[in-house]
C-alpha positions in Angstrom: -0.2 0.1 -0.1 1.6 3.5 -1.2 2.1 5.4 2.5 -1.2 7.8 3.6 2.0 10.6 3.5 2.3 10.6 -0.1 0.2 13.3 -1.1 0.3 14.6 -4.4 -0.3 18.2 -3.7 2.8 18.3 -1.1 6.5 18.5 -2.6 7.7 15.4 -3.5 11.5 14.0 -1.4 13.1 11.3 -1.5 12.3 8.0 0.8 14.9 7.0 2.4 13.2 4.0 4.0 11.5 2.8 0.7 10.6 -1.3 0.7 10.5 -2.8 -2.7 7.0 -3.3 -2.3 5.8 0.5 -2.3 8.4 0.8 -5.1 6.4 -1.9 -7.3 3.1 -0.1 -6.3 4.1 3.3 -7.0 5.9 1.8 -11.0 2.0 0.1 -10.8 -0.2 3.3 -10.3 2.4 5.7 -12.9 2.0 2.7 -15.2 -1.9 2.7 -15.0 -3.4 4.9 -17.7 -6.3 6.0 -15.3 -3.8 7.8 -13.3 -3.9 11.5 -13.0 -1.2 13.8 -14.2 -0.7 15.1 -10.8 -0.4 11.8 -8.9 1.7 10.1 -12.1 4.0 13.1 -12.0 4.4 13.3 -8.0 5.3 9.5 -7.5 7.8 9.6 -10.7 9.4 12.4 -8.9 9.5 10.7 -5.2 10.8 7.7 -7.3 13.8 10.4 -9.1 14.8 11.5 -5.8 15.1 8.4 -4.1 16.6 6.7 -6.6 18.7 9.3 -8.6 19.4 8.4 -12.3 16.6 5.9 -12.3 14.4 7.8 -15.5 11.6 5.6 -14.7 9.2 7.5 -16.7 12.0 6.2 -19.8 11.3 2.9 -18.5 7.5 2.8 -18.6 6.8 4.8 -21.6 9.7 4.1 -23.7 12.0 1.2 -23.0 13.6 1.2 -26.2 15.0 4.7 -24.9 15.8 3.5 -21.3 17.9 0.5 -22.4 19.1 2.1 -25.6 18.1 -0.7 -27.7 15.3 -0.7 -30.4 14.6 -4.5 -29.8 13.3 -2.8 -26.8 10.5 -0.9 -28.1 7.2 -3.4 -27.7 8.9 -5.3 -24.7 6.1 -5.6 -21.9 7.8 -5.5 -19.0 5.9 -6.0 -15.0 6.5 -3.0 -12.6 8.2 -6.0 -10.4 10.7 -6.3 -13.5 10.8 -2.1 -14.0 11.7 -1.8 -10.1 14.6 -4.5 -10.4 16.0 -2.7 -13.3 15.6 0.4 -11.7 17.7 -0.8 -8.7 20.4 -3.0 -10.9 21.1 0.4 -12.8 21.1 2.8 -9.8 23.0 0.4 -7.6 20.5 0.3 -4.8 18.8 -2.2 -2.7 15.7 -2.0 -0.8 14.4 -3.9 2.1 12.2 -6.7 0.5 13.8 -6.6 -3.3 13.2 -10.1 -4.8 16.5 -11.7 -6.0 15.3 -12.5 -9.8 17.5 -12.6 -12.7 17.2 -10.4 -15.6 18.2 -9.9 -18.7 21.6 -7.8 -19.2 21.2 -4.2 -19.0 23.1 -3.4 -23.2 26.5 -2.2 -22.5 24.9 0.8 -24.6 23.3 1.6 -21.7 26.1 1.9 -19.5 
């Protein structure tokens, strides 16, 4: 469940005790086409402040740009897979994160 203190009308901030499950849920909400722009933008900025360099919007909307690989254009990643890639890319770990095997991040992304 997304924390009650997450208020799109407030200023986004880094969440130093963010849990993996919360990150997955935030990505799921951002990915939902029914999510209003204010809420999606707030959650996106919160992730960016918590995981600098994550570029979550590109991973969700333009995975081929995020991976710098045209073959990823139509990839269908789950929110959990996206969370795992963001953590791998930023070199961060969160409590509760799953150890899953992901395809290699292309060298072009590095």
